[in-house]
Rosetta silent file (secondary structure, phi, psi, omega in degrees, C-alpha in Angstrom):
SEQUENCE: XXXXXXXXXXXXXXXXXXXXXXXXXXXXXXXXXXXXXXXXXXXXXXXXXXXXXXXXXXXXXXXXXXXXXXXXXXXXXXXXXXXXXXXXXXXXXXXXXXXXXXXXXXXXXXXXXXXXXXXXXXXXXXXXXXXXXXXXXXXXXXXXXXXXXXXXXXXXXXXXXXXXXXXXXXXXXXXXXXXXXXXXXXXXXXXXXXXXXXXXXXXXXXXXXXXXXXXXXXXXXXXXXXXXXXXXXXXXXXXXXXXXXXXXXXXXXXXXXXXXXXXXXXXXXXXXXXXXXXXXXXXXXXXXXXXXXXXXXXXXXXXXXXXXXXXXXXXXXXXXXXXXXXXXX
SCORE:     score description
SCORE:     0.000 S_00000001
   1 L     0.000  130.446  179.022  -27.231  168.416   39.303 S_00000001
   2 L   -93.848   93.644 -174.998  -24.282  169.624   37.244 S_00000001
   3 H   -60.625  -35.285  179.631  -23.358  166.550   35.212 S_00000001
   4 H   -64.494  -30.491  179.133  -20.235  168.213   33.770 S_00000001
   5 H   -67.116  -40.349 -172.383  -18.908  168.763   37.288 S_00000001
   6 H   -88.752  -17.893 -174.226  -19.211  165.054   38.171 S_00000001
   7 L   -58.768  120.625  177.626  -18.164  163.479   34.867 S_00000001
   8 L    64.744   12.306  179.938  -15.086  161.283   35.509 S_00000001
   9 L   -76.513  124.843  176.751  -14.606  162.923   38.931 S_00000001
  10 E   -71.487  119.064 -176.698  -13.007  160.518   41.480 S_00000001
  11 E  -126.653  129.382  174.132  -15.426  160.480   44.448 S_00000001
  12 E  -100.666  127.058  175.344  -15.104  158.533   47.702 S_00000001
  13 E  -114.646  119.814  170.950  -18.379  157.633   49.424 S_00000001
  14 E   -93.346  150.529 -179.302  -18.199  156.253   52.958 S_00000001
  15 L    74.726   30.963 -174.332  -21.263  154.441   54.258 S_00000001
  16 L   -69.944  -19.047  178.100  -22.294  153.252   50.805 S_00000001
  17 L   -85.999   -2.910  178.452  -24.232  150.257   52.181 S_00000001
  18 L   -79.910  177.177 -176.705  -26.491  152.556   54.207 S_00000001
  19 H   -59.777  -53.051 -177.399  -29.879  153.918   53.208 S_00000001
  20 H   -72.182  -36.411 -176.075  -28.625  157.258   51.889 S_00000001
  21 H   -55.493  -46.297 -178.253  -25.328  155.838   50.583 S_00000001
  22 H   -58.874  -42.210 -179.145  -26.956  153.585   48.015 S_00000001
  23 H   -72.740  -35.127  176.289  -28.955  156.478   46.542 S_00000001
  24 H   -63.582  -45.139  179.989  -25.936  158.810   46.561 S_00000001
  25 H   -61.440  -44.968  178.789  -23.857  156.246   44.683 S_00000001
  26 H   -58.536  -44.768 -178.731  -26.635  155.671   42.156 S_00000001
  27 H   -67.395  -39.132  176.304  -26.961  159.401   41.540 S_00000001
  28 H   -61.769  -43.990  179.903  -23.181  159.811   41.188 S_00000001
  29 H   -64.069  -39.743  177.743  -23.015  157.006   38.648 S_00000001
  30 H   -61.160  -31.422  179.745  -25.869  158.569   36.662 S_00000001
  31 L   -85.463   -1.796  177.010  -23.790  161.777   36.568 S_00000001
  32 L    88.125   14.511 -178.975  -20.744  159.899   35.248 S_00000001
  33 L   -72.361  157.735  174.605  -18.578  160.075   38.380 S_00000001
  34 E   -96.744   97.694 -165.330  -15.728  157.650   39.044 S_00000001
  35 E   -97.643  132.972  171.334  -17.004  156.263   42.374 S_00000001
  36 E  -117.694  126.861 -178.547  -14.999  154.568   45.110 S_00000001
  37 E  -111.721  130.564  172.410  -16.999  153.092   48.017 S_00000001
  38 E   -90.034  124.595 -176.650  -15.626  152.336   51.450 S_00000001
  39 E  -128.492  122.035  176.106  -17.375  149.224   52.836 S_00000001
  40 L   -88.429  -59.225 -179.643  -16.780  147.816   56.299 S_00000001
  41 L  -107.289  136.608  178.170  -19.440  145.085   56.518 S_00000001
  42 L   -81.993  120.457 -176.387  -20.785  143.269   53.477 S_00000001
  43 L  -119.058   93.647 -173.975  -24.582  143.628   53.486 S_00000001
  44 L   -59.781  -27.532 -175.730  -26.055  141.505   50.627 S_00000001
  45 L   -81.381   -9.375 -172.052  -29.567  142.905   51.211 S_00000001
  46 L   -70.410  160.192 -176.634  -28.552  146.542   50.831 S_00000001
  47 H   -57.371  -42.744 -175.856  -29.678  148.643   47.839 S_00000001
  48 H   -65.357  -34.437  178.601  -26.195  148.973   46.354 S_00000001
  49 H   -79.663  -47.430 -175.138  -25.649  145.225   46.286 S_00000001
  50 H   -61.698  -31.118 -178.263  -29.180  144.186   45.307 S_00000001
  51 L   -95.943    2.346  178.040  -29.319  146.508   42.291 S_00000001
  52 L    79.285   12.152 -178.211  -25.804  145.654   41.087 S_00000001
  53 H   -61.630  -37.933 -178.363  -24.477  149.142   41.777 S_00000001
  54 H   -64.823  -16.099  175.700  -21.334  147.743   43.384 S_00000001
  55 H   -74.097  -10.808 -174.954  -20.493  146.062   40.065 S_00000001
  56 H  -112.501    6.943 -178.200  -20.003  149.566   38.637 S_00000001
  57 L  -129.379  168.660  169.677  -17.780  151.088   41.356 S_00000001
  58 E   -90.083  134.845 -176.824  -14.454  150.449   43.025 S_00000001
  59 E  -116.878  123.198  173.059  -14.932  148.936   46.481 S_00000001
  60 E  -102.110  120.420  177.293  -12.436  149.387   49.325 S_00000001
  61 E   -88.562  114.887 -177.356  -12.987  146.938   52.150 S_00000001
  62 L   179.067  177.794 -176.400  -12.073  148.718   55.372 S_00000001
  63 L  -110.642  137.463 -179.792  -13.114  150.728   58.405 S_00000001
  64 L   -64.390  -15.725  176.881  -13.435  154.508   58.409 S_00000001
  65 L   -83.814   -3.531 -177.166  -11.565  154.453   61.759 S_00000001
  66 L   -92.846  102.934 -175.214   -8.477  152.973   60.034 S_00000001
  67 H   -58.795  -47.033 -178.326   -6.165  155.912   59.316 S_00000001
  68 H   -61.690  -40.806  179.494   -3.838  153.970   56.990 S_00000001
  69 H   -63.528  -43.569 -178.136   -6.766  152.604   55.003 S_00000001
  70 H   -65.895  -42.813  179.971   -8.289  156.048   54.568 S_00000001
  71 H   -66.179  -39.034  177.655   -5.014  157.621   53.465 S_00000001
  72 H   -62.695  -45.344 -177.362   -4.367  154.783   51.031 S_00000001
  73 H   -62.207  -45.361  179.953   -7.850  155.061   49.555 S_00000001
  74 H   -64.559  -42.300 -176.047   -7.641  158.811   49.044 S_00000001
  75 H   -73.425  -50.664 -174.022   -4.141  158.612   47.591 S_00000001
  76 H   -67.728  -31.272 -179.623   -4.321  155.552   45.356 S_00000001
  77 L   -98.915    6.448  175.645   -7.636  156.546   43.788 S_00000001
  78 L    47.671   54.793 -173.833   -6.662  160.244   43.540 S_00000001
  79 L   -68.933  131.675  173.803   -9.918  161.307   45.168 S_00000001
  80 L   -92.237  -43.125 -171.384  -11.198  164.815   44.433 S_00000001
  81 E  -128.550  136.009  178.646  -14.462  164.758   46.396 S_00000001
  82 E  -119.455  131.210  172.032  -15.465  162.955   49.571 S_00000001
  83 E  -117.032  108.356 -172.066  -19.053  162.352   50.733 S_00000001
  84 E   -97.272  104.745 -178.931  -18.846  161.077   54.304 S_00000001
  85 L  -114.802  -12.586 -174.008  -21.974  159.155   55.270 S_00000001
  86 L   -60.394  126.696 -178.761  -20.530  156.311   57.369 S_00000001
  87 L  -172.333  157.229  166.545  -22.151  156.258   60.802 S_00000001
  88 L   -89.710  118.072 -164.843  -24.096  154.205   63.276 S_00000001
  89 L  -110.391    3.656 -173.458  -27.508  155.791   62.804 S_00000001
  90 L  -102.955  124.001 -176.849  -29.926  154.032   65.156 S_00000001
  91 H   -61.582  -44.353 -177.424  -30.747  155.779   68.476 S_00000001
  92 H   -63.649  -38.045  176.692  -31.677  152.581   70.332 S_00000001
  93 H   -65.635  -40.548  177.893  -28.389  150.933   69.308 S_00000001
  94 H   -60.972  -37.462  177.691  -26.481  154.022   70.484 S_00000001
  95 H   -65.164  -37.885  179.993  -28.206  153.748   73.865 S_00000001
  96 H   -81.365  -34.943 -172.854  -27.198  150.098   74.193 S_00000001
  97 L  -130.180   69.363 -175.613  -23.751  150.369   72.572 S_00000001
  98 H   -64.757  -34.798 -174.491  -22.457  153.907   73.038 S_00000001
  99 H   -66.475  -44.086 -179.840  -18.759  153.032   72.537 S_00000001
 100 H   -66.197  -33.195  177.067  -19.236  151.538   69.064 S_00000001
 101 H   -67.923  -45.583  178.065  -21.427  154.509   68.131 S_00000001
 102 H   -61.776  -38.220 -179.511  -18.826  156.998   69.381 S_00000001
 103 H   -64.731  -49.618 -178.501  -16.106  155.142   67.468 S_00000001
 104 H   -64.678  -48.106 -167.129  -17.996  155.117   64.146 S_00000001
 105 H   -85.467  -33.942 -176.880  -19.484  158.574   64.367 S_00000001
 106 H   -98.176  -59.910 -179.452  -16.768  160.614   66.131 S_00000001
 107 H   -60.453  -40.451 -179.553  -13.468  158.798   65.615 S_00000001
 108 H   -59.303  -35.752  179.691  -14.459  157.864   62.072 S_00000001
 109 H   -70.228  -46.673 -176.972  -14.993  161.557   61.288 S_00000001
 110 H   -70.553  -33.344  177.646  -11.673  162.781   62.656 S_00000001
 111 H   -63.212  -46.941 -179.953   -9.747  159.908   61.042 S_00000001
 112 H   -61.156  -45.284 -177.247  -11.303  160.680   57.658 S_00000001
 113 H   -67.713  -36.280  177.566  -10.682  164.413   57.969 S_00000001
 114 H   -67.134  -38.026  175.364   -7.092  163.933   59.073 S_00000001
 115 H   -61.911  -41.001  177.408   -6.563  161.649   56.070 S_00000001
 116 H   -63.836  -40.074 -179.521   -8.039  164.395   53.852 S_00000001
 117 H   -61.781  -31.798 -178.732   -5.745  166.977   55.440 S_00000001
 118 L   -90.233    1.515 -177.881   -2.749  164.818   54.471 S_00000001
 119 L  -119.792   90.233 -173.291   -4.107  164.286   50.925 S_00000001
 120 L   -62.508  -14.584  179.742   -3.741  167.548   49.025 S_00000001
 121 L   -71.804  -22.381 -177.654   -5.674  166.216   46.028 S_00000001
 122 L   -69.053  125.657 -173.698   -8.946  166.312   47.973 S_00000001
 123 L  -111.673  -25.676  177.256  -10.878  169.433   46.955 S_00000001
 124 E  -143.379  141.325  176.884  -14.329  169.071   48.559 S_00000001
 125 E  -136.041  125.183  175.672  -15.607  167.141   51.576 S_00000001
 126 E  -112.062  122.525 -178.274  -19.268  166.915   52.555 S_00000001
 127 E  -108.342  125.955  178.767  -19.854  165.544   56.085 S_00000001
 128 E   -83.702  109.173  170.202  -23.325  164.267   56.976 S_00000001
 129 L   -96.417 -144.134 -174.383  -24.373  165.517   60.407 S_00000001
 130 L  -166.531  158.854  171.748  -28.005  165.454   61.618 S_00000001
 131 H   -64.177  -20.852  178.013  -30.716  167.486   63.245 S_00000001
 132 H   -66.092  -19.283  178.511  -29.926  165.361   66.323 S_00000001
 133 H   -63.295  -25.327 -177.469  -26.672  167.336   66.670 S_00000001
 134 H   -73.790  -24.662 -175.429  -28.682  170.284   67.925 S_00000001
 135 E    73.681 -158.777 -174.588  -29.998  168.390   70.944 S_00000001
 136 L   -94.192  130.083  178.543  -33.121  169.586   72.753 S_00000001
 137 L  -136.733  146.386  177.143  -34.171  173.241   72.407 S_00000001
 138 L   -78.733  -29.813 -177.896  -37.267  175.134   73.444 S_00000001
 139 L   -97.713  118.797 -179.611  -37.012  177.490   70.458 S_00000001
 140 L  -127.550  157.070    6.112  -37.747  175.878   67.100 S_00000001
 141 L   -77.382  163.003  171.883  -37.155  175.461   64.223 S_00000001
 142 E   -64.145  134.213  169.112  -33.451  174.701   64.441 S_00000001
 143 L  -116.228  164.765 -173.577  -31.365  177.181   62.497 S_00000001
 144 L   -61.643  -21.884  177.901  -27.688  176.757   61.643 S_00000001
 145 L   -93.656    3.014  173.451  -26.639  179.061   64.473 S_00000001
 146 L   -65.170  132.447 -178.276  -28.622  177.076   67.050 S_00000001
 147 L   -57.758  145.934  175.700  -26.099  175.649   69.581 S_00000001
 148 L   -90.496  111.952 -172.754  -25.107  172.003   69.219 S_00000001
 149 E  -142.828   51.611  175.004  -25.907  170.466   72.605 S_00000001
 150 L   -58.182  144.704  179.888  -26.638  166.755   72.271 S_00000001
 151 L  -115.758  -34.533 -177.744  -27.049  164.969   75.627 S_00000001
 152 L   -99.376  163.217 -167.266  -27.631  161.314   74.847 S_00000001
 153 H   -49.726  -50.993 -177.224  -25.170  159.025   73.031 S_00000001
 154 H   -65.844  -46.230 -178.486  -26.411  159.316   69.455 S_00000001
 155 H   -60.401  -42.306  179.914  -27.100  163.067   69.701 S_00000001
 156 H   -63.985  -39.450 -179.395  -23.669  163.668   71.310 S_00000001
 157 H   -61.303  -37.391 -179.300  -21.943  161.640   68.589 S_00000001
 158 H   -77.073  -37.791  174.229  -23.469  163.857   65.920 S_00000001
 159 H   -57.585  -47.708 -177.230  -22.708  167.097   67.830 S_00000001
 160 H   -62.875  -48.950 -178.496  -19.077  166.048   68.202 S_00000001
 161 H   -60.215  -40.318  178.735  -18.617  164.985   64.572 S_00000001
 162 H   -60.955  -49.589 -179.623  -20.193  168.223   63.385 S_00000001
 163 H   -64.090  -39.950  179.391  -17.910  170.362   65.560 S_00000001
 164 H   -62.552  -43.721 -179.666  -14.836  168.359   64.544 S_00000001
 165 H   -59.079  -44.554 -176.714  -15.621  168.837   60.855 S_00000001
 166 H   -76.517  -23.165  175.246  -15.925  172.592   61.226 S_00000001
 167 H   -69.951  -34.706  176.890  -12.789  172.757   63.390 S_00000001
 168 H   -67.587  -32.870  174.783  -10.804  171.210   60.507 S_00000001
 169 H   -68.918  -46.841 -175.479  -12.179  173.937   58.241 S_00000001
 170 H   -68.782  -41.213 -173.346  -11.414  176.752   60.695 S_00000001
 171 H   -86.402  -39.116 -173.076   -7.941  175.567   61.731 S_00000001
 172 H  -112.323   -1.778 -176.551   -6.541  173.919   58.605 S_00000001
 173 L    67.316   23.122 -179.620   -8.639  175.460   55.846 S_00000001
 174 L   -65.731  133.787 -174.880   -9.907  172.027   54.927 S_00000001
 175 L   -77.841   71.388 -175.266  -12.618  172.388   52.207 S_00000001
 176 E  -120.257  140.532  173.678  -15.388  170.778   54.262 S_00000001
 177 E  -133.127  157.349 -170.245  -19.069  171.622   54.638 S_00000001
 178 E  -119.644  137.494  173.280  -21.712  169.980   56.814 S_00000001
 179 E  -105.454  140.006  173.248  -25.273  168.813   56.109 S_00000001
 180 E  -125.959  109.919 -178.197  -27.909  168.612   58.808 S_00000001
 181 E  -120.737  165.128  175.792  -30.995  166.650   57.825 S_00000001
 182 L   -84.448 -143.435 -178.515  -33.876  165.095   59.667 S_00000001
 183 E   -83.198  118.491  177.168  -35.066  161.481   59.513 S_00000001
 184 E   -76.986  146.310  170.208  -34.448  159.937   56.111 S_00000001
 185 E  -143.097  156.836  178.217  -36.926  157.504   54.586 S_00000001
 186 L   156.589  171.087  179.801  -37.080  155.735   51.261 S_00000001
 187 L   -62.044  143.259 -179.738  -36.719  152.460   49.445 S_00000001
 188 L   103.615  -10.707  178.905  -33.782  150.312   50.450 S_00000001
 189 L   -83.944  108.102 -179.280  -34.064  150.821   54.228 S_00000001
 190 L  -104.024   17.872  172.515  -34.202  147.307   55.660 S_00000001
 191 L   -88.430   96.340 -171.530  -33.929  148.408   59.289 S_00000001
 192 L   -70.630   -8.908  173.411  -37.459  147.421   60.306 S_00000001
 193 L   -72.674  -19.924  177.017  -37.142  149.273   63.633 S_00000001
 194 L   -75.313  147.741 -167.052  -37.481  152.529   61.720 S_00000001
 195 H   -66.050  -38.175 -175.312  -41.027  153.785   61.504 S_00000001
 196 H   -74.142  -56.496  178.747  -41.489  154.010   57.732 S_00000001
 197 H   -62.827  -36.717  179.992  -40.167  150.608   56.580 S_00000001
 198 H   -62.565  -42.084 -179.656  -41.510  148.924   59.721 S_00000001
 199 H   -66.967  -44.995 -178.655  -45.009  150.315   59.169 S_00000001
 200 H   -63.353  -43.729  179.557  -45.054  149.437   55.479 S_00000001
 201 H   -62.203  -43.165 -178.642  -43.863  145.867   56.128 S_00000001
 202 H   -61.650  -47.011 -177.143  -46.446  145.368   58.865 S_00000001
 203 H   -65.058  -44.235 -179.811  -49.321  146.633   56.754 S_00000001
 204 H   -64.763  -23.671  177.640  -48.343  144.628   53.677 S_00000001
 205 L   -95.241    1.273  178.109  -48.223  141.494   55.849 S_00000001
 206 L    82.939   14.512 -178.817  -51.586  142.315   57.456 S_00000001
 207 L  -104.390  153.227  178.746  -50.191  143.095   60.913 S_00000001
 208 L   -67.026  131.759  175.764  -50.815  146.185   63.053 S_00000001
 209 L   -67.454  150.037 -176.985  -47.916  148.646   62.764 S_00000001
 210 E  -107.641  129.544  171.938  -45.936  149.298   65.947 S_00000001
 211 E  -109.214  114.854 -175.455  -45.150  152.759   67.306 S_00000001
 212 L   -68.507  -33.205 -178.455  -42.390  152.513   69.904 S_00000001
 213 L   -90.055 -163.659  174.519  -43.061  155.960   71.374 S_00000001
 214 L   -84.431    1.174  176.589  -46.359  157.525   72.411 S_00000001
 215 L    87.468   -6.357 -174.194  -46.778  158.644   68.815 S_00000001
 216 L  -102.595    0.982  175.341  -46.615  162.361   69.613 S_00000001
 217 L   -62.509  132.586  178.971  -42.904  162.883   68.958 S_00000001
 218 E   -97.936  130.614 -177.946  -42.508  165.528   66.202 S_00000001
 219 E  -133.889  164.335  178.815  -39.918  164.827   63.545 S_00000001
 220 L  -108.793  113.910 -176.001  -38.562  166.225   60.299 S_00000001
 221 E  -108.022  132.635 -178.207  -38.779  163.592   57.525 S_00000001
 222 E  -128.389  129.087  177.935  -36.827  163.882   54.259 S_00000001
 223 E   -66.253  138.723 -168.873  -37.108  161.545   51.298 S_00000001
 224 H   -60.622  -34.124  178.388  -33.789  159.846   50.625 S_00000001
 225 H   -67.183  -30.102  174.294  -33.435  161.015   47.002 S_00000001
 226 H   -65.610  -40.731  178.344  -33.707  164.606   48.275 S_00000001
 227 H   -62.834  -45.845  179.576  -30.873  163.867   50.691 S_00000001
 228 H   -59.293  -44.666  179.471  -28.698  162.418   47.925 S_00000001
 229 H   -64.504  -37.204 -178.739  -29.335  165.454   45.713 S_00000001
 230 H   -66.264  -42.106 -179.926  -28.549  167.838   48.599 S_00000001
 231 H   -61.564  -43.370 -178.160  -25.154  166.230   49.318 S_00000001
 232 H   -69.101  -39.795  177.364  -24.140  166.507   45.678 S_00000001
 233 H   -59.503  -42.482 -177.873  -25.394  170.075   45.362 S_00000001
 234 H   -64.809  -38.977  177.362  -23.401  171.130   48.408 S_00000001
 235 H   -62.840  -40.832  178.745  -20.198  169.612   46.959 S_00000001
 236 H   -63.466  -45.206 -178.666  -20.763  171.495   43.692 S_00000001
 237 H   -65.959  -37.676  178.059  -21.359  174.773   45.537 S_00000001
 238 H   -63.151  -36.971  177.536  -18.325  174.231   47.754 S_00000001
 239 H   -67.029  -36.107 -176.460  -16.179  173.845   44.631 S_00000001
 240 H   -80.259  -28.742 -174.195  -17.547  177.065   43.162 S_00000001
 241 L  -134.757   92.866  179.828  -17.368  179.111   46.354 S_00000001
 242 H   -58.992  -15.716  178.126  -14.482  178.421   48.788 S_00000001
 243 H   -67.493  -13.470  177.829  -16.215  180.824   51.179 S_00000001
 244 H   -81.820   -5.778  178.258  -18.597  177.999   52.042 S_00000001
 245 L   -56.319  127.548 -179.875  -15.732  176.119   53.726 S_00000001
 246 L    87.533   -0.902 -178.275  -16.755  175.389   57.314 S_00000001
 247 L   -82.764  155.126  173.189  -20.440  176.120   56.662 S_00000001
 248 E  -122.719  145.389 -178.445  -23.367  173.986   57.825 S_00000001
 249 E  -136.624  132.363  171.238  -26.706  173.726   56.051 S_00000001
 250 E   -83.794  141.088  172.370  -30.082  172.344   57.119 S_00000001
 251 E  -126.683  126.576 -170.419  -32.084  170.463   54.458 S_00000001
 252 L  -161.658  151.207  167.853  -35.742  169.960   55.204 S_00000001
 253 L   -75.982  -10.690 -179.983  -39.285  169.928   53.832 S_00000001
 254 L    58.974   41.273  176.823  -39.999  172.272   56.770 S_00000001
 255 L  -120.443  133.228  176.923  -43.041  170.268   57.831 S_00000001
 256 L   -91.268  123.144 -175.932  -43.783  169.274   61.423 S_00000001
 257 E  -133.447  125.290  173.752  -45.059  165.683   61.505 S_00000001
 258 E   -78.991  158.101  178.947  -45.881  163.548   64.514 S_00000001
 259 H   -59.721  -43.202 -179.914  -45.091  159.864   64.370 S_00000001
 260 H   -64.488  -37.536  177.807  -48.768  158.951   64.550 S_00000001
 261 H   -65.738  -38.657  179.014  -49.592  161.333   61.704 S_00000001
 262 H   -63.897  -45.689  178.773  -46.858  159.753   59.582 S_00000001
 263 H   -62.030  -40.952  178.095  -48.204  156.267   60.265 S_00000001
 264 H   -61.493  -37.489  176.981  -51.713  157.432   59.453 S_00000001
 265 H   -63.968  -42.117  179.796  -50.471  158.794   56.087 S_00000001
 266 H   -65.691  -43.005  178.895  -48.886  155.448   55.270 S_00000001
 267 H   -60.524  -42.241 -179.900  -52.016  153.553   56.267 S_00000001
 268 H   -65.337  -42.546 -179.100  -54.147  155.826   54.065 S_00000001
 269 H   -66.498  -27.218  178.368  -51.813  155.470   51.077 S_00000001
 270 L   -90.729   -2.187  179.444  -51.933  151.679   51.500 S_00000001
 271 L    66.226   35.104 -174.944  -55.706  151.691   51.856 S_00000001
 272 L  -105.910  144.461  175.039  -55.476  149.989   55.274 S_00000001
 273 L  -109.590   18.132  176.519  -57.835  150.259   58.249 S_00000001
 274 L   -65.204  150.208  177.445  -55.365  148.650   60.694 S_00000001
 275 L  -105.685  129.243 -179.034  -54.898  150.417   64.042 S_00000001
 276 L   -63.560  147.226  173.705  -51.332  151.095   65.194 S_00000001
 277 E   -95.162  112.315 -176.111  -50.060  149.480   68.408 S_00000001
 278 E   -95.324  111.788 -174.000  -48.659  152.336   70.533 S_00000001
 279 L   -95.667  -21.366  177.867  -46.086  150.934   72.999 S_00000001
 280 L    53.972   47.956 -177.524  -44.714  154.140   74.542 S_00000001
 281 L  -107.523   -4.465 -173.851  -41.270  152.554   75.061 S_00000001
 282 L   -64.748  140.163  177.714  -38.996  155.254   73.591 S_00000001
 283 L  -135.750  150.402  175.555  -36.259  156.537   75.890 S_00000001
 284 L    56.410   39.479  177.998  -33.591  159.231   75.600 S_00000001
 285 L  -124.989  144.028 -178.595  -35.155  160.764   72.521 S_00000001
 286 L   -74.561  137.300 -173.297  -35.952  164.424   71.853 S_00000001
 287 L   -78.904  -35.001 -169.277  -39.676  165.071   71.689 S_00000001
 288 E  -136.614  112.803 -178.680  -39.886  167.958   69.226 S_00000001
 289 L  -139.829  131.271  165.191  -37.520  168.546   66.311 S_00000001
 290 L  -161.792  158.579 -166.659  -37.794  170.334   63.003 S_00000001
 291 E  -112.816  151.035  164.423  -35.470  172.392   60.811 S_00000001
 292 L   -97.471  128.625  177.146  -35.473  175.673   58.943 S_00000001
 293 L  -104.253   20.044 -175.731  -33.975  175.237   55.455 S_00000001
 294 H   -57.743  -41.489 -178.776  -34.000  178.965   54.744 S_00000001
 295 H   -64.509  -43.769  179.501  -30.217  179.201   54.451 S_00000001
 296 H   -63.921  -38.935  179.511  -29.962  176.344   51.968 S_00000001
 297 H   -65.695  -41.781 -175.597  -32.752  177.822   49.872 S_00000001
 298 H   -77.678  -45.982 -172.704  -31.180  181.300   49.871 S_00000001
 299 H   -89.633  -27.598 -177.450  -27.451  180.522   49.575 S_00000001
 300 H  -107.608  -10.880 -174.910  -27.500  177.264   47.614 S_00000001
 301 L    68.745   26.878 -174.969  -30.705  177.673   45.595 S_00000001
 302 L   -87.000  147.797  167.392  -31.858  174.362   47.015 S_00000001
 303 L  -151.671  150.102 -179.505  -35.404  173.054   47.201 S_00000001
 304 L   -65.286  145.149  177.725  -36.730  169.552   47.790 S_00000001
 305 L   -83.202  -22.026 -173.549  -37.560  167.527   44.714 S_00000001
 306 L  -134.309  138.045  170.814  -40.301  165.557   46.467 S_00000001
 307 L   -77.249  170.732 -179.652  -43.002  166.414   48.974 S_00000001
 308 H   -58.761  -49.038 -176.419  -43.630  164.094   51.949 S_00000001
 309 H   -67.172  -38.444  177.030  -46.591  162.334   50.396 S_00000001
 310 H   -62.969  -43.537  178.878  -44.866  161.954   47.041 S_00000001
 311 H   -63.550  -39.138  177.976  -41.814  160.495   48.746 S_00000001
 312 H   -64.983  -38.929  177.195  -44.010  158.079   50.718 S_00000001
 313 H   -61.850  -44.329  178.570  -45.718  156.911   47.529 S_00000001
 314 H   -64.529  -38.013  179.244  -42.366  156.200   45.882 S_00000001
 315 H   -65.388  -47.191  179.556  -41.221  154.411   49.046 S_00000001
 316 H   -58.976  -43.407  178.980  -44.346  152.246   49.199 S_00000001
 317 H   -60.202  -39.879 -179.969  -43.882  151.302   45.522 S_00000001
 318 H   -62.222  -45.561 -176.752  -40.301  150.252   46.242 S_00000001
 319 H   -70.455  -35.751  174.803  -41.320  148.001   49.134 S_00000001
 320 H   -56.900  -48.026 -179.279  -44.215  146.444   47.179 S_00000001
 321 H   -65.020  -40.040 -178.813  -41.757  145.460   44.451 S_00000001
 322 H   -61.598  -48.641 -177.695  -39.202  144.302   47.025 S_00000001
 323 H   -71.056  -33.402  175.340  -41.627  141.991   48.866 S_00000001
 324 H   -61.037  -42.020  179.646  -43.107  140.689   45.584 S_00000001
 325 H   -68.187  -38.906  177.726  -39.597  139.698   44.512 S_00000001
 326 H   -60.309  -41.710 -177.817  -38.897  138.072   47.903 S_00000001
 327 H   -71.256  -27.265 -177.806  -42.049  135.955   47.611 S_00000001
 328 H   -80.909   -8.399 -178.981  -41.257  134.897   44.067 S_00000001
 329 L   -76.554    0.000    0.000  -37.906  133.398   45.035 S_00000001
């Protein structure tokens, strides 16, 4: 992290109440940035609120789909750098509520980018896409030139947002670059339907962890602090090299992990002999996904700060402290 780059830099973070957003904001503040957070719903339990981070930033209450709000935020706070994380991120919710997912993930992206196009002060924009944007492919790992062909609502929303971001770079020269990461995990994720926090909560309460799928789905898991560092690194590199405008980068530990293997790792780290309950209920999800991060390593000099097991240990420590605090209240 280049602290001199971020010192006093006006940065807008959308999605600051989300899992990754809280860690991005924390890292930006540590680097001395002047942070503005766009917040739609107030979530008292989120990392940014619980740790007092929002007491150290400017908070704009609004929706990323609100064009006037976005233009006002960029203009009044003289934003230099935008890190766009706002999205509906849960596959099962996307299956039940596709319209709200399309609005947040697709419309929210074009509204933000159009506001940036009309705000000449904006110098770098990092848009968070996902490995889900690639859709289902027989040939793996995903590389950045793998076609984006999502089929189901969440995957399609990420494919569309990704393409829209790069169209603004190609057509208008907007200084935007795209990140594609796998499944984030880490402290602060209170969506118990996700496998990592759900498993940790179950085990710490003495209950069998639940696996919604058959447990054999292969995923790419990235510790949240690595994601936060990757977003900031890409913004720095985009500032130094305008040739990166319109580029997409995969960020990954490059490890293939099945859901059941991940749960087994968590059980072992917690010293538990509980047996997972495998429900085999997952629908409209891609069975096998993992990324090549070769381009990010070569062109950005990126490498993960934490291995999978190290990230899981830090995550478990966070949840132990979180539940201890909850019980002491």
